[in-house]
N, C-alpha and C positions, 0 to 999 in steps of 0.2 A: 774407228768407227765409220769412215769414210766409204768403206765397200757397201753397197745397198742405199748410200745414201745419197754420195753426192756421184762415185764411181759404181759401177757395173761390171759383172764379170760375163764372159763369153757361155758359161753354165754354172747351174746349181745343184747341189746335195740336198736329196729331199731327205725328210726324217727316217724314211724307209729305208735310204742306202742308195738310192738310186740316181743316177746323172739325167739332169735335167736341163733341154735350152733355154736360155736367158737369153742375151744379147743376138745371141745366136737361135734362129726358127727351126734348126735342121742340124743334127749332128751324125756323121756316116765314119764309121772305124773300118777302114781296109788295110790288106797287105798283112794280117794278123795281127794288127793292133800296132803298128809299124805308122801307120799313115790315118790321121785325121782329117776329115772335110768338114768344113762350118759352111752353112749359108745364114747370112747376117738378116736378122727383122727388117723388113722395107719401113721408109719414115721414120727412122728413129734419128733423132740431132743432139751436139751438144749443146750446152748451155747458151752458147756463144750464136747459136742459128746454123753451123754446119755440119751436114749430114755425117752420121757412120758409115764407113767404107772398111773395104777389107786393107785398105791399106792404112789405116788407125791399127788395126788386129795386126799386124805384120811388123808394125814399128815396137809396138808393143812387147812383144813376145822378143823380138830381136835384141831389142835395147834392154832387156831384162833380163837376157840369156849372155850378151855381152858383158853385161858389169856381172854377173858371176862370175864367167871365167876370168874376168880382171883379178877379182877376190875372192879365187876360190879355197885362199887358205883361212879364210874368216867365215865360212857359207854357212847358213842355218839349212836346216832338212827342205826346206821348200826351195830354195836357192840352188842347193845342189840335185836335187830332182830335174830344175830346170837345164842342168847339164846335159841332159838327154837329147836335147832338140838340135839336131842336124839342121834344120832347113826351114824356113818359113814362105808359102806363096802365095801371092795375091793372083788368083783366077780371072776376077774378073771383080768388078763393083762389090758384091755382094757375096763373095767366095774366095775362100781363104784354106789353104791347104797345109797342114803341119805334119813334118815327116820327123820321125825320132831315130836316133842309132839303132834301135833293137826294139824289139817290139815291148808295149806295156799297155796293159788294157784300162790302168790303175790313174794314167795320165792325164784325164780329165779332172780326177780330184787336184793338183795343179793349178788347171785353170779355173777353177771355182773359184780361189783364192787370188787372181791377177786381174784387177781393174785394167779396162780397158783405156787408153790414153789418146787426147788427140794429136793425132801426128803433128797435124799444121802449126800447134804452138810448140812441141817438144823439138820439133825437128830445127825452130828458130832459135831457143832458147836454153834447150839440153835438159836432159832429165833429171837432174837436180838442181835446177835453176829456182834458190828463191823465190822469184817473181810469183811463179807458180804454186809455190807452197802458200804464197800469201791470196792468191786469187785463184783456187783451182776451178777447172773446166772438166765437168763429165758428162755423161749421160742421164744421172740417177734424177730420180725423183727432187731432191731439194738441190737450190743452190745457192751461190753466195748471194747474199742481200745486196740490192746496189747502195751506192754510198759509202760502204765499209772500205778503210784506208789505212796506212800499216800501223799507223798509230793505236788500234783498235789491237792488232796481233801481240802488242807491247802489253795491253792490259789483259790478254788473254781470255778476252770473249770473243767468238766467233757467232754470227748470226745467219742461218741459213732461211731462206723461205722457198716454199712451194714452188716448183718448175712450173710456168703454164703453159710447155711445150712437153709435158713428159710422154712419153708411149704408151704407159703403162696405166694402171690404177691408179687413180687420184689418190693421195695420201690423204688421212684422217684430220692431220696437222697441217696449220698455216703456216707455221714456223716454228723452226728448233735454234735455240741458245745454249749453247757452250762455252762454258765459263769453268776454268782451270784453276782450282784451289789448291794449293802444297798443303797447306795446313788440316789435316783430316778433323779438327776440333772446330776450327772454322768452317768446315763442309757440311759439318752435322749440326752447328747451328744455325745455317742457312737455309737447311732443308725445315729444319724444327720450325723457323719463321715466316716458312713459307714463301722464301725466294727463291730457291729450287724444286725442281718436281722430281730430282732423281739424282742419288750418289752411285754410280756404276759399280764402285767396289768400297764397301765399306773397310775403314782400318778395321785389321781382326782384334785389335785391344778393345776395340769398342762393342765387341759380339760376346754375350747378348745383353748385359745390362744396361746398353743405352739404346735401346730398341723395346726393353720391356715396357711395361704398364699400358693402362687401357686406353690414354689418349693417344702414347704412339700406335698402339695395334688399332686405331681408329681410324686416325689419318694416313699410318702408312703401311704398306705390303712389304715385307722381306722375300726376295726370291735365291734361293742357291743356285749360283751359276758355275757350270765346270769347263773353264776355258781350255782350249789346247794348250795344255803344257802340262809334262811332267817333270820333277824333281827327279835326278836320278844319284846312283854312286856308280860310277865309272871304272871300271878294273882295265889294268893294262896287262895282257894276257902274253907278254912279252917275257924273257927270260927273268926270271925273282920270284918270291913269293906266289902273289897271285895269278900267276901262270898254270899253277896248280889246281884242277875244279876244287876240289874240297876245301882250301883255303878259299876261294871264293864262296863257296855255301856257307862254310864257318862264317864267316864275315856277315852274312846274311842272316845269320842264327843269332850275331852279337849286334842286329840294328832293330832296337827296339820302336817301331814305326809307329806305334799305336801313342807312346810318350811323345814321340816327334811330332805327331799331329796335336795330341792334345798340350804340349809345351810351347812349341814352336808358332805354331798356326792358331792356337786357342780353338780347337775343334774343328777348324775350318779347313779339312783336308780329307780325303780318300785315298786308303791303302790300296794299290795297284798290285797285279801281278804280270799283266804282259804290257809289251810299250805300246799303246795304242789309247785313243780317247774313250774314257770309260761309257760313255752311252753311245759309241759306235756298235753298230748291228754285227760286227765282226768279233765285239769282245767275247773272250770265252770265259765264263763264270765258274768253270769246272775247274780250273786251273785257280789254286789257292798259294799267296803268299808266305813265303816260308815263316815261321812260327818264331819269335824271340824266345830262344831255347841257348843257355850257355852250356849246359851238360853234353847240350848236340853238338854245339861248337867244340870242346874239348876235345871230344872224339874226335872229331873229323881232323884237327888239326893235330892231333898226337897221330893218327893213321897217315896222314901227308907226311910226317918225321918228323914236323914242329912237338919235341916232347917235353916235356915241366922237369925242370932241373932239380935235382935232390935238397937244394938250398935256393931259397929263394922266391921260388914259384916260377922263373924267367922261361921261357920256352927257345928251346935250342934245337938247332938242327946239327947232327952229327957229334954234340956233346959240347958246341963251343960257339956255332955259329947263332948269335940271338935273332929271333923274328922283328924285324925293323919294317915298318912301313912309313911311306910318304903321302900325305894327303895336300892335293891341291883345292883352295878355296878360296874366291876372289872376295876381297875388302868390300866392295859395292855390296855384296849379300848379305845383310847381317843375321838373316833367319838361318843360310847357309851355315854361317859363324857358330853358330850354336850347334846347328847339326853334327858339325866338324867335333866340338866338345863333348856331345853326349857320347861318339864314336869313340873316343880317343880316352875314356873314361872305361867304355867297356871292352877293348881291347887288351888295356893295361891290366885291368882286372883278370882278365885270361890267359897273361903271360908274354903278351906281345908289347912293343911301344910303338907308338904314332907319332911321327912329326906334321904339323898342320904349317904347309907353306902357305902364306897368305901373300897377295899381291893383286894389282888390279887387272880388270880385264885382259889387257894386252900382253902381262905377265904370264897369266894362268893361260890364254891361248899360245904362247909361243910353247909354254914346257908341254904343253897337251900335243903340240904339233912334233915337238923332239923326243917325246914319250919319256921323258923325265919327270916320272911320278909312279906310284905304285897305285893311287887312290885318286880319285878327282869328284867333287860337286859340280853336278851342272847341270842344265833343263835342255829339254827339247819339247818342240811344238809340232807332236802329230797329228794329224787331221784323222776325218772318221775313215779315211779310205786311203792313209797313206802309204806309200813304197817307201817300206822299212831298209832297203837295199842298199843307199848311202853310208847309213849307220851301220849295218849288218853283215853286208857281203865283204869275204877276204878282199875283194876290189873296191870298196867303198870308197869316196870320197872324204866321209865323216867317221868312217873307222879308225877313231883316234887310238883306242886300246889295243888295236893289231890282234881284233878276234878273227879266228880261224875254224871254221867250223863247216868241212864240205858238204855235210845234210842240210845245214841251217842254209849253205849257197844254194842248194840244189831248188830246196823249197821255195827259196824267194824269188827264183827265174821263174819258177812253177808259177808263183801268185800272180805275177803281174804278165805272162804268156798265156794265161787263159782268160776265154771271154766265157765259161762255164759257171755260172756261180756256184752251184751246189758241190763242183770239183774244186773251185778256188776257196771254199768252207773248210774243205777236209783237208786242203793242204794246209791253210792258217792252225787248225787245230795240231796240227803235226809239227807244224813251226812254234806256235808257243809251247809245245811240250819241249822241243828240243832246246828252246831257251831257257826254258825253266830247270832242265837237267845241266845245262853246260852255259849258265847265265854268263854273260857279255858286261851285263852293269845290277844293279839294284835298284829297282823302281821304289822310291823313298815314299813319295805321297803325290795324288793330284792336289792342288792346292784348289780350294773352293773358293770363290769369290762371292760375297754379300751384296746384291743389290739392293737398296731401298727405293722404293717409287711411292710416290703421291697416288693413293686411292683415286684422286681425280682423274688419272691416266687410265685408258682402259685399253685393253688386248694383250697385254704381257700373258706370257704363259709359262707356268711351272712345269718346265719340261729340262731346266739343266741347259738353255740356249740363251745367247742374248736375243733381246727382241730386234726385228729388223722395225727401224722408227717411222717407215711407212706406213707398218699395219697398227700403228698407235693412234689412239684417239684421245678426246677428253669428253 
């Protein structure tokens, strides 16, 4: 919640899906999408009074790219996209140029999520110095309240006040107080008592019973938020049962995703069919998820050579090799453990066996990198206009399942290489259809978070997006 509150990006993505300058006043795309030039707004200062310059932008991008290269084995989609950066140049005090290894007209989507940091502080203390975590300094509409000390962080309360030198529109709220409340019941009690105004993500077990009733409806409003997150069942398409497309589609038919959303998320989820944020203007509603269909799965498994034995119902290849699958899941994800057991029951009922391999995140990441799995329950965070190449291209840094499809490679290159929006949308339709026919993973659901807000707070929109705090008032 620090972006657009304490820190700010160079560009933002409008609801219509267009990139707009933010800390930058101008953005020019050159060399067919390989070079980007930004001119910074004049008279923008950090909270400590130092002016924003191109040196700050250069430091921010170079530092984050350096870190991404150092930890490329454990990258997120966001950091994997940053690996495309070849060079950052500060042309003058207010002009910065960014050069990519190859053309990519989608790269501003990465910059829309990247907070610009004050280089004069981070050069001195380092990117991950706790001192700057305790006392962040940005260009945003809110700043850390004076007099806060480290002990307040131990109490998990942070107070922000309106920045008197903010370059943009004056926020409607003069103060924000963030309080970490680990116990969901305690958070709900404090909301009801009027001690807090907002719960950003109500625990799913409290929905809908705990927010029903005339008094609750009169005092609070509930907003369904779709975060940039998808929950996936990743297929390993290297040698093994899931190399066969028919087996992957059969598993898709065995995943009762509506039941998963109902039982695991208490209906706070949305079944999706393509790997992009469902509210993105690029989302293609004409591609429907595979239905839960055991007979269809049985036919596909049989056609792939996994035929039912005459006795016992087990599926065998060549009459003697049983259908055995290994599923990776992190123990830190209790909801995914429930999904794993639901899937195990379905596969067993269809004549196969599923061994659930549970470990911590480090264990799961290691086995993913080694390809020691058939299936894995993972999450990704695609933005509205993400470049999916790191996940899906045969040379992608996050292509952990070894997926290779020349048609998909060609379409991914075309999507990021064109500046023509109409042509890009046509390529995306072809890409989504290719992924549906030859799935590298199964999208289980997009989680829905329920944000509960006091009706005294004004300016929260029912658009599925989290509000920008500077636009709220009382």
